[in-house]
DOMAR-597941 format. One record per atom (N, C-alpha, C): residue number from 1; x, y, z; residue in three letters; atom name. Coordinates in Angstrom, 2 decimals. Each point is the difference from the previous one (the first is absolute). Layout:
N
<n = NUM	xx = X	yy = Y	zz = Z	res = ALA	atom = CA>
...
END
This chain:
91
<n = 1	xx = -48.57	yy = 14.47	zz = -88.39	res = MET	atom = N>
<n = 1	xx = 0.77	yy = -1.09	zz = 0.79	res = MET	atom = CA>
<n = 1	xx = 1.36	yy = 0.31	zz = 0.29	res = MET	atom = C>
<n = 2	xx = 0.52	yy = -0.40	zz = 1.48	res = GLN	atom = N>
<n = 2	xx = 1.27	yy = 0.65	zz = 0.84	res = GLN	atom = CA>
<n = 2	xx = 0.57	yy = -1.24	zz = 0.27	res = GLN	atom = C>
<n = 3	xx = 0.75	yy = -0.18	zz = -0.04	res = ALA	atom = N>
<n = 3	xx = 1.78	yy = -0.45	zz = 0.23	res = ALA	atom = CA>
<n = 3	xx = -0.59	yy = -0.97	zz = 1.67	res = ALA	atom = C>
<n = 4	xx = -0.60	yy = 0.35	zz = 0.59	res = ASP	atom = N>
<n = 4	xx = -0.34	yy = -0.34	zz = 1.45	res = ASP	atom = CA>
<n = 4	xx = -0.92	yy = -0.86	zz = 0.27	res = ASP	atom = C>
<n = 5	xx = -0.70	yy = 0.12	zz = -1.22	res = GLU	atom = N>
<n = 5	xx = -1.63	yy = -0.66	zz = -0.41	res = GLU	atom = CA>
<n = 5	xx = -0.07	yy = -1.85	zz = 0.15	res = GLU	atom = C>
<n = 6	xx = -0.66	yy = -0.26	zz = 0.34	res = SER	atom = N>
<n = 6	xx = 0.72	yy = -1.92	zz = -0.18	res = SER	atom = CA>
<n = 6	xx = -1.36	yy = -0.72	zz = -0.13	res = SER	atom = C>
<n = 7	xx = 0.25	yy = -0.90	zz = -0.46	res = PHE	atom = N>
<n = 7	xx = -1.39	yy = -0.63	zz = -0.88	res = PHE	atom = CA>
<n = 7	xx = 0.33	yy = -1.42	zz = 0.28	res = PHE	atom = C>
<n = 8	xx = -0.51	yy = -1.10	zz = -0.57	res = VAL	atom = N>
<n = 8	xx = 0.08	yy = -1.46	zz = -0.05	res = VAL	atom = CA>
<n = 8	xx = -1.46	yy = -0.42	zz = -1.00	res = VAL	atom = C>
<n = 9	xx = -0.15	yy = -1.15	zz = -0.33	res = VAL	atom = N>
<n = 9	xx = -0.11	yy = -0.69	zz = -0.97	res = VAL	atom = CA>
<n = 9	xx = -1.38	yy = -0.51	zz = 0.11	res = VAL	atom = C>
<n = 10	xx = -0.40	yy = 0.70	zz = -0.89	res = SER	atom = N>
<n = 10	xx = -1.71	yy = -0.02	zz = -0.45	res = SER	atom = CA>
<n = 10	xx = -0.64	yy = -1.84	zz = 1.02	res = SER	atom = C>
<n = 11	xx = -1.10	yy = -0.21	zz = 0.20	res = THR	atom = N>
<n = 11	xx = -0.44	yy = -0.97	zz = 0.48	res = THR	atom = CA>
<n = 11	xx = -0.32	yy = -1.09	zz = -1.06	res = THR	atom = C>
<n = 12	xx = -0.22	yy = 0.37	zz = -1.30	res = ASP	atom = N>
<n = 12	xx = -0.82	yy = -0.47	zz = -1.58	res = ASP	atom = CA>
<n = 12	xx = 1.57	yy = -0.19	zz = -0.69	res = ASP	atom = C>
<n = 13	xx = 0.83	yy = -0.25	zz = 0.56	res = VAL	atom = N>
<n = 13	xx = 1.29	yy = -0.13	zz = -0.74	res = VAL	atom = CA>
<n = 13	xx = 0.75	yy = -0.64	zz = -0.01	res = VAL	atom = C>
<n = 14	xx = 0.35	yy = -0.96	zz = -0.85	res = VAL	atom = N>
<n = 14	xx = 0.60	yy = -1.27	zz = -0.09	res = VAL	atom = CA>
<n = 14	xx = 1.44	yy = 0.12	zz = -0.50	res = VAL	atom = C>
<n = 15	xx = 1.74	yy = -0.82	zz = 0.14	res = SER	atom = N>
<n = 15	xx = 0.72	yy = 0.26	zz = -0.26	res = SER	atom = CA>
<n = 15	xx = 0.88	yy = -1.23	zz = -0.39	res = SER	atom = C>
<n = 16	xx = 0.80	yy = 0.00	zz = -0.95	res = ARG	atom = N>
<n = 16	xx = 0.67	yy = -1.12	zz = -0.21	res = ARG	atom = CA>
<n = 16	xx = 1.38	yy = 0.74	zz = -0.73	res = ARG	atom = C>
<n = 17	xx = 1.04	yy = -0.73	zz = 0.41	res = GLU	atom = N>
<n = 17	xx = 1.09	yy = -0.02	zz = -0.49	res = GLU	atom = CA>
<n = 17	xx = 0.32	yy = -0.86	zz = -1.35	res = GLU	atom = C>
<n = 18	xx = 0.23	yy = 0.62	zz = -1.26	res = VAL	atom = N>
<n = 18	xx = 0.24	yy = -0.94	zz = -1.21	res = VAL	atom = CA>
<n = 18	xx = 1.53	yy = 0.19	zz = -0.74	res = VAL	atom = C>
<n = 19	xx = 0.71	yy = -0.37	zz = -0.20	res = ALA	atom = N>
<n = 19	xx = 1.36	yy = 0.30	zz = -0.99	res = ALA	atom = CA>
<n = 19	xx = 0.50	yy = 1.38	zz = 0.73	res = ALA	atom = C>
<n = 20	xx = -0.21	yy = 0.85	zz = 1.36	res = GLY	atom = N>
<n = 20	xx = 1.18	yy = 0.39	zz = 0.82	res = GLY	atom = CA>
<n = 20	xx = -1.06	yy = 1.21	zz = -0.01	res = GLY	atom = C>
<n = 21	xx = -0.98	yy = 0.63	zz = -0.73	res = GLU	atom = N>
<n = 21	xx = -1.19	yy = 0.66	zz = 0.21	res = GLU	atom = CA>
<n = 21	xx = -1.25	yy = -0.70	zz = 0.75	res = GLU	atom = C>
<n = 22	xx = -0.54	yy = 1.46	zz = 0.45	res = MET	atom = N>
<n = 22	xx = -1.72	yy = -0.44	zz = 0.82	res = MET	atom = CA>
<n = 22	xx = -0.69	yy = -0.20	zz = -1.52	res = MET	atom = C>
<n = 23	xx = -1.07	yy = -0.40	zz = 0.63	res = VAL	atom = N>
<n = 23	xx = -1.23	yy = -0.19	zz = -0.39	res = VAL	atom = CA>
<n = 23	xx = -1.02	yy = 0.08	zz = 0.65	res = VAL	atom = C>
<n = 24	xx = -0.91	yy = 0.66	zz = -0.08	res = LEU	atom = N>
<n = 24	xx = -1.35	yy = 0.62	zz = 1.05	res = LEU	atom = CA>
<n = 24	xx = -0.93	yy = -0.04	zz = -1.24	res = LEU	atom = C>
<n = 25	xx = -1.52	yy = -0.40	zz = 0.71	res = LEU	atom = N>
<n = 25	xx = -0.76	yy = -0.30	zz = 0.00	res = LEU	atom = CA>
<n = 25	xx = -1.02	yy = 0.82	zz = 0.76	res = LEU	atom = C>
<n = 26	xx = -0.91	yy = 0.50	zz = -0.43	res = ASP	atom = N>
<n = 26	xx = -0.96	yy = 0.96	zz = 0.59	res = ASP	atom = CA>
<n = 26	xx = -1.09	yy = -1.10	zz = 0.00	res = ASP	atom = C>
<n = 27	xx = -0.47	yy = -0.48	zz = 1.32	res = LEU	atom = N>
<n = 27	xx = -1.15	yy = -0.58	zz = -0.15	res = LEU	atom = CA>
<n = 27	xx = -1.62	yy = 0.56	zz = -0.19	res = LEU	atom = C>
<n = 28	xx = -0.06	yy = 1.18	zz = 0.32	res = SER	atom = N>
<n = 28	xx = -1.20	yy = 0.07	zz = 0.24	res = SER	atom = CA>
<n = 28	xx = 0.09	yy = 1.22	zz = -2.09	res = SER	atom = C>
<n = 29	xx = 0.77	yy = 0.09	zz = -0.69	res = SER	atom = N>
<n = 29	xx = -0.11	yy = 0.21	zz = -0.92	res = SER	atom = CA>
<n = 29	xx = 0.61	yy = -1.13	zz = -1.09	res = SER	atom = C>
<n = 30	xx = 0.27	yy = -0.89	zz = 0.13	res = GLY	atom = N>
<n = 30	xx = 0.86	yy = -1.12	zz = -0.51	res = GLY	atom = CA>
<n = 30	xx = 1.30	yy = 0.82	zz = -1.00	res = GLY	atom = C>
<n = 31	xx = 0.42	yy = 0.97	zz = -0.08	res = GLN	atom = N>
<n = 31	xx = 1.17	yy = 0.63	zz = -0.39	res = GLN	atom = CA>
<n = 31	xx = 1.49	yy = -0.84	zz = 0.87	res = GLN	atom = C>
<n = 32	xx = 0.90	yy = 0.00	zz = -1.01	res = TYR	atom = N>
<n = 32	xx = 1.05	yy = -0.45	zz = -0.15	res = TYR	atom = CA>
<n = 32	xx = 1.00	yy = 1.31	zz = 0.02	res = TYR	atom = C>
<n = 33	xx = 0.94	yy = -0.28	zz = 0.66	res = PHE	atom = N>
<n = 33	xx = 1.51	yy = 1.44	zz = 0.06	res = PHE	atom = CA>
<n = 33	xx = 0.83	yy = -0.63	zz = 0.32	res = PHE	atom = C>
<n = 34	xx = 0.69	yy = 0.44	zz = -0.68	res = GLY	atom = N>
<n = 34	xx = 1.98	yy = -0.46	zz = 0.21	res = GLY	atom = CA>
<n = 34	xx = 0.78	yy = 0.86	zz = 0.41	res = GLY	atom = C>
<n = 35	xx = 1.09	yy = -0.15	zz = 0.95	res = LEU	atom = N>
<n = 35	xx = 0.57	yy = 1.00	zz = 0.60	res = LEU	atom = CA>
<n = 35	xx = 1.65	yy = -0.60	zz = -0.79	res = LEU	atom = C>
<n = 36	xx = 0.75	yy = 0.79	zz = 0.06	res = ASN	atom = N>
<n = 36	xx = 1.34	yy = -0.13	zz = -0.72	res = ASN	atom = CA>
<n = 36	xx = 0.83	yy = -0.24	zz = 1.43	res = ASN	atom = C>
<n = 37	xx = 1.60	yy = 0.05	zz = 0.30	res = GLU	atom = N>
<n = 37	xx = 1.14	yy = -0.41	zz = 0.64	res = GLU	atom = CA>
<n = 37	xx = -0.79	yy = 0.78	zz = 1.31	res = GLU	atom = C>
<n = 38	xx = 0.05	yy = 0.49	zz = -0.16	res = VAL	atom = N>
<n = 38	xx = 0.16	yy = 1.11	zz = 1.59	res = VAL	atom = CA>
<n = 38	xx = -1.44	yy = 0.79	zz = 0.22	res = VAL	atom = C>
<n = 39	xx = -0.82	yy = 0.06	zz = -0.81	res = GLY	atom = N>
<n = 39	xx = -1.69	yy = -0.25	zz = 0.21	res = GLY	atom = CA>
<n = 39	xx = -0.19	yy = -1.18	zz = 0.83	res = GLY	atom = C>
<n = 40	xx = 0.22	yy = -1.46	zz = -0.38	res = SER	atom = N>
<n = 40	xx = 0.43	yy = -1.05	zz = 0.16	res = SER	atom = CA>
<n = 40	xx = 0.07	yy = 0.17	zz = 1.70	res = SER	atom = C>
<n = 41	xx = 1.35	yy = 0.68	zz = 0.02	res = ARG	atom = N>
<n = 41	xx = 0.73	yy = -0.14	zz = 1.38	res = ARG	atom = CA>
<n = 41	xx = -0.69	yy = 1.31	zz = 0.92	res = ARG	atom = C>
<n = 42	xx = -0.98	yy = 0.62	zz = -0.51	res = VAL	atom = N>
<n = 42	xx = -1.13	yy = 0.91	zz = 0.90	res = VAL	atom = CA>
<n = 42	xx = -0.92	yy = -0.83	zz = 0.26	res = VAL	atom = C>
<n = 43	xx = -0.60	yy = -0.51	zz = -1.00	res = TRP	atom = N>
<n = 43	xx = -1.17	yy = -0.78	zz = 0.40	res = TRP	atom = CA>
<n = 43	xx = 0.21	yy = -0.85	zz = 0.90	res = TRP	atom = C>
<n = 44	xx = 1.20	yy = -0.78	zz = 0.27	res = SER	atom = N>
<n = 44	xx = 0.20	yy = -0.99	zz = 0.76	res = SER	atom = CA>
<n = 44	xx = -0.06	yy = 0.37	zz = 1.40	res = SER	atom = C>
<n = 45	xx = 0.59	yy = 1.04	zz = 0.49	res = ARG	atom = N>
<n = 45	xx = 0.01	yy = 0.98	zz = 0.75	res = ARG	atom = CA>
<n = 45	xx = -1.22	yy = 0.68	zz = 0.51	res = ARG	atom = C>
<n = 46	xx = -0.69	yy = 0.02	zz = -0.39	res = LEU	atom = N>
<n = 46	xx = -1.68	yy = 0.50	zz = 0.09	res = LEU	atom = CA>
<n = 46	xx = -0.60	yy = -1.36	zz = 0.31	res = LEU	atom = C>
<n = 47	xx = 0.24	yy = -1.30	zz = -0.65	res = THR	atom = N>
<n = 47	xx = -0.90	yy = -0.86	zz = 0.75	res = THR	atom = CA>
<n = 47	xx = 0.63	yy = -0.53	zz = 1.23	res = THR	atom = C>
<n = 48	xx = 1.00	yy = 0.43	zz = 1.20	res = GLN	atom = N>
<n = 48	xx = 0.15	yy = -0.32	zz = 1.04	res = GLN	atom = CA>
<n = 48	xx = -0.32	yy = 1.17	zz = 0.97	res = GLN	atom = C>
<n = 49	xx = -1.04	yy = 1.10	zz = -0.37	res = GLY	atom = N>
<n = 49	xx = -0.42	yy = 0.74	zz = 0.75	res = GLY	atom = CA>
<n = 49	xx = 0.37	yy = 1.59	zz = -0.55	res = GLY	atom = C>
<n = 50	xx = -0.93	yy = 0.97	zz = 0.88	res = ALA	atom = N>
<n = 50	xx = -0.18	yy = 1.58	zz = -0.33	res = ALA	atom = CA>
<n = 50	xx = 1.98	yy = 0.13	zz = -0.41	res = ALA	atom = C>
<n = 51	xx = -0.11	yy = 0.79	zz = -0.68	res = CYS	atom = N>
<n = 51	xx = 0.87	yy = 0.70	zz = -0.64	res = CYS	atom = CA>
<n = 51	xx = 0.27	yy = 1.51	zz = -0.63	res = CYS	atom = C>
<n = 52	xx = 1.26	yy = 0.87	zz = 0.95	res = SER	atom = N>
<n = 52	xx = 0.28	yy = 1.36	zz = -0.85	res = SER	atom = CA>
<n = 52	xx = 0.32	yy = 0.01	zz = -1.43	res = SER	atom = C>
<n = 53	xx = -0.31	yy = 0.94	zz = -0.68	res = ILE	atom = N>
<n = 53	xx = 0.73	yy = -0.05	zz = -1.17	res = ILE	atom = CA>
<n = 53	xx = 1.17	yy = 0.37	zz = 0.46	res = ILE	atom = C>
<n = 54	xx = 0.19	yy = 0.90	zz = 0.67	res = ARG	atom = N>
<n = 54	xx = 1.33	yy = -0.05	zz = 0.42	res = ARG	atom = CA>
<n = 54	xx = 0.85	yy = -0.95	zz = 0.18	res = ARG	atom = C>
<n = 55	xx = -0.55	yy = -1.05	zz = 1.12	res = ASP	atom = N>
<n = 55	xx = 0.62	yy = -1.36	zz = 0.37	res = ASP	atom = CA>
<n = 55	xx = 0.40	yy = -0.28	zz = -1.08	res = ASP	atom = C>
<n = 56	xx = -0.84	yy = -0.73	zz = -0.88	res = LEU	atom = N>
<n = 56	xx = -0.38	yy = -0.33	zz = -1.31	res = LEU	atom = CA>
<n = 56	xx = 1.48	yy = 0.39	zz = -0.89	res = LEU	atom = C>
<n = 57	xx = -0.01	yy = 1.41	zz = -0.04	res = SER	atom = N>
<n = 57	xx = 1.24	yy = 0.41	zz = -0.53	res = SER	atom = CA>
<n = 57	xx = 1.25	yy = -0.25	zz = 0.14	res = SER	atom = C>
<n = 58	xx = -0.15	yy = 0.04	zz = 1.67	res = LEU	atom = N>
<n = 58	xx = 1.48	yy = -0.12	zz = 0.65	res = LEU	atom = CA>
<n = 58	xx = 0.28	yy = -1.70	zz = -0.43	res = LEU	atom = C>
<n = 59	xx = -0.44	yy = -0.93	zz = -0.08	res = LEU	atom = N>
<n = 59	xx = 0.02	yy = -1.44	zz = -0.37	res = LEU	atom = CA>
<n = 59	xx = 0.39	yy = -0.33	zz = -1.46	res = LEU	atom = C>
<n = 60	xx = -0.64	yy = 1.14	zz = -1.25	res = VAL	atom = N>
<n = 60	xx = 0.41	yy = -0.28	zz = -1.00	res = VAL	atom = CA>
<n = 60	xx = 1.69	yy = 0.95	zz = -0.34	res = VAL	atom = C>
<n = 61	xx = -0.14	yy = 0.58	zz = 0.98	res = GLU	atom = N>
<n = 61	xx = 1.13	yy = 0.72	zz = -0.20	res = GLU	atom = CA>
<n = 61	xx = 1.14	yy = -1.15	zz = 0.28	res = GLU	atom = C>
<n = 62	xx = -0.28	yy = -0.42	zz = 1.11	res = SER	atom = N>
<n = 62	xx = 0.85	yy = -0.94	zz = 0.30	res = SER	atom = CA>
<n = 62	xx = 0.26	yy = -1.32	zz = -0.41	res = SER	atom = C>
<n = 63	xx = -0.53	yy = -0.48	zz = -0.84	res = GLU	atom = N>
<n = 63	xx = 0.15	yy = -0.64	zz = -1.31	res = GLU	atom = CA>
<n = 63	xx = 0.38	yy = 0.16	zz = -1.14	res = GLU	atom = C>
<n = 64	xx = -0.21	yy = 1.26	zz = -0.67	res = PHE	atom = N>
<n = 64	xx = 0.00	yy = 0.39	zz = -1.21	res = PHE	atom = CA>
<n = 64	xx = 0.42	yy = 0.97	zz = 0.10	res = PHE	atom = C>
<n = 65	xx = 1.30	yy = 0.41	zz = -1.25	res = ALA	atom = N>
<n = 65	xx = 1.02	yy = 0.97	zz = -0.23	res = ALA	atom = CA>
<n = 65	xx = -0.60	yy = 1.00	zz = -0.68	res = ALA	atom = C>
<n = 66	xx = -0.44	yy = 0.80	zz = 0.57	res = ALA	atom = N>
<n = 66	xx = -0.76	yy = 1.41	zz = 0.01	res = ALA	atom = CA>
<n = 66	xx = -0.40	yy = 1.10	zz = 0.47	res = ALA	atom = C>
<n = 67	xx = 0.17	yy = 1.52	zz = -0.40	res = PRO	atom = N>
<n = 67	xx = 0.07	yy = 1.58	zz = 1.27	res = PRO	atom = CA>
<n = 67	xx = -1.65	yy = -0.76	zz = 0.98	res = PRO	atom = C>
<n = 68	xx = -0.06	yy = 0.30	zz = 1.03	res = TYR	atom = N>
<n = 68	xx = -1.17	yy = -0.04	zz = 0.60	res = TYR	atom = CA>
<n = 68	xx = -1.42	yy = 0.50	zz = -0.29	res = TYR	atom = C>
<n = 69	xx = 1.21	yy = 1.58	zz = -0.39	res = GLU	atom = N>
<n = 69	xx = -1.42	yy = 0.77	zz = -0.82	res = GLU	atom = CA>
<n = 69	xx = -0.71	yy = -0.76	zz = -1.07	res = GLU	atom = C>
<n = 70	xx = 0.54	yy = -0.59	zz = -0.58	res = GLN	atom = N>
<n = 70	xx = -0.54	yy = -0.59	zz = -1.11	res = GLN	atom = CA>
<n = 70	xx = -0.92	yy = -1.19	zz = 0.39	res = GLN	atom = C>
<n = 71	xx = 0.77	yy = -0.85	zz = 0.69	res = ILE	atom = N>
<n = 71	xx = -0.90	yy = -1.05	zz = 0.40	res = ILE	atom = CA>
<n = 71	xx = -1.58	yy = 0.28	zz = 0.88	res = ILE	atom = C>
<n = 72	xx = 0.43	yy = 0.95	zz = 0.63	res = GLU	atom = N>
<n = 72	xx = -1.30	yy = 0.65	zz = 0.88	res = GLU	atom = CA>
<n = 72	xx = -1.24	yy = 0.66	zz = -0.85	res = GLU	atom = C>
<n = 73	xx = 0.54	yy = 0.77	zz = -1.26	res = GLN	atom = N>
<n = 73	xx = -1.05	yy = 0.41	zz = -0.91	res = GLN	atom = CA>
<n = 73	xx = -0.49	yy = -1.71	zz = -0.54	res = GLN	atom = C>
<n = 74	xx = 0.94	yy = -0.72	zz = -0.81	res = ASP	atom = N>
<n = 74	xx = -0.58	yy = -1.21	zz = -0.84	res = ASP	atom = CA>
<n = 74	xx = -0.94	yy = -1.18	zz = 1.47	res = ASP	atom = C>
<n = 75	xx = 0.11	yy = 0.19	zz = 1.29	res = VAL	atom = N>
<n = 75	xx = -0.88	yy = -0.60	zz = 0.80	res = VAL	atom = CA>
<n = 75	xx = -1.24	yy = 0.60	zz = 0.24	res = VAL	atom = C>
<n = 76	xx = 0.32	yy = 1.48	zz = -0.35	res = LEU	atom = N>
<n = 76	xx = -1.14	yy = 1.00	zz = 0.47	res = LEU	atom = CA>
<n = 76	xx = -1.35	yy = -0.48	zz = -1.72	res = LEU	atom = C>
<n = 77	xx = 0.18	yy = -0.21	zz = -1.04	res = VAL	atom = N>
<n = 77	xx = 0.15	yy = -0.56	zz = -0.58	res = VAL	atom = CA>
<n = 77	xx = -0.53	yy = -1.31	zz = -0.54	res = VAL	atom = C>
<n = 78	xx = 0.20	yy = -0.85	zz = 0.98	res = LEU	atom = N>
<n = 78	xx = -0.13	yy = -1.37	zz = -0.33	res = LEU	atom = CA>
<n = 78	xx = -1.47	yy = 0.31	zz = 0.88	res = LEU	atom = C>
<n = 79	xx = 0.23	yy = 0.42	zz = 1.25	res = ALA	atom = N>
<n = 79	xx = -0.78	yy = -0.11	zz = 1.04	res = ALA	atom = CA>
<n = 79	xx = -1.61	yy = 1.00	zz = -0.27	res = ALA	atom = C>
<n = 80	xx = 0.36	yy = 0.92	zz = -0.74	res = ARG	atom = N>
<n = 80	xx = -1.18	yy = 0.80	zz = -0.72	res = ARG	atom = CA>
<n = 80	xx = -1.15	yy = -1.32	zz = -1.14	res = ARG	atom = C>
<n = 81	xx = 1.12	yy = -0.26	zz = -0.57	res = ASP	atom = N>
<n = 81	xx = -0.82	yy = -1.17	zz = -1.30	res = ASP	atom = CA>
<n = 81	xx = -0.42	yy = -1.60	zz = 1.31	res = ASP	atom = C>
<n = 82	xx = 0.25	yy = 0.17	zz = 1.11	res = LEU	atom = N>
<n = 82	xx = -0.67	yy = -1.11	zz = 0.50	res = LEU	atom = CA>
<n = 82	xx = -1.00	yy = 0.12	zz = 0.44	res = LEU	atom = C>
<n = 83	xx = 0.17	yy = 1.17	zz = 0.94	res = LEU	atom = N>
<n = 83	xx = -1.31	yy = 0.59	zz = 0.46	res = LEU	atom = CA>
<n = 83	xx = -1.09	yy = 0.79	zz = -0.87	res = LEU	atom = C>
<n = 84	xx = 0.50	yy = 0.01	zz = -1.25	res = GLU	atom = N>
<n = 84	xx = -1.49	yy = 0.51	zz = -0.45	res = GLU	atom = CA>
<n = 84	xx = -0.37	yy = -1.13	zz = -1.06	res = GLU	atom = C>
<n = 85	xx = 0.99	yy = -0.95	zz = 0.47	res = ARG	atom = N>
<n = 85	xx = -1.24	yy = -1.44	zz = -0.45	res = ARG	atom = CA>
<n = 85	xx = 0.15	yy = -1.06	zz = 1.40	res = ARG	atom = C>
<n = 86	xx = -0.65	yy = 1.02	zz = 0.27	res = ASP	atom = N>
<n = 86	xx = -0.11	yy = -0.54	zz = 1.63	res = ASP	atom = CA>
<n = 86	xx = 0.63	yy = -1.48	zz = 0.24	res = ASP	atom = C>
<n = 87	xx = 1.01	yy = -0.19	zz = -0.38	res = LEU	atom = N>
<n = 87	xx = 1.10	yy = -1.31	zz = 0.73	res = LEU	atom = CA>
<n = 87	xx = 0.45	yy = 0.62	zz = 0.92	res = LEU	atom = C>
<n = 88	xx = 0.77	yy = 1.00	zz = 0.43	res = ILE	atom = N>
<n = 88	xx = -0.18	yy = 0.58	zz = 1.80	res = ILE	atom = CA>
<n = 88	xx = -0.72	yy = 1.11	zz = 0.18	res = ILE	atom = C>
<n = 89	xx = -0.16	yy = -0.06	zz = 1.68	res = ARG	atom = N>
<n = 89	xx = -0.65	yy = 0.76	zz = 0.22	res = ARG	atom = CA>
<n = 89	xx = 0.74	yy = 0.86	zz = 1.30	res = ARG	atom = C>
<n = 90	xx = -0.43	yy = 0.82	zz = 0.58	res = PRO	atom = N>
<n = 90	xx = 0.51	yy = 0.68	zz = 1.20	res = PRO	atom = CA>
<n = 90	xx = -0.11	yy = -0.78	zz = 1.42	res = PRO	atom = C>
<n = 91	xx = 1.09	yy = -0.03	zz = 0.51	res = ALA	atom = N>
<n = 91	xx = 0.35	yy = -0.83	zz = 1.39	res = ALA	atom = CA>
<n = 91	xx = -1.14	yy = 0.78	zz = 0.91	res = ALA	atom = C>
END
């Protein structure tokens, strides 16, 4: 996975914010997933349309105090996990 790759939310996934965190439901599998504050921010941006790992990382960097390199690594890990669970797909 590269920083310039873009992703969108899969069509079979719905989400709701609950107590400041995002809860995702994969309608095809019936599984629920929860995201922390940073993951919720990334997910919220993805629900608006295709976005690259780089742009997601820059968004997180603008809102949270952490080094960009660490943020990008964390966003990559999150994106891989979401992709493996079919919650997002390549744009």
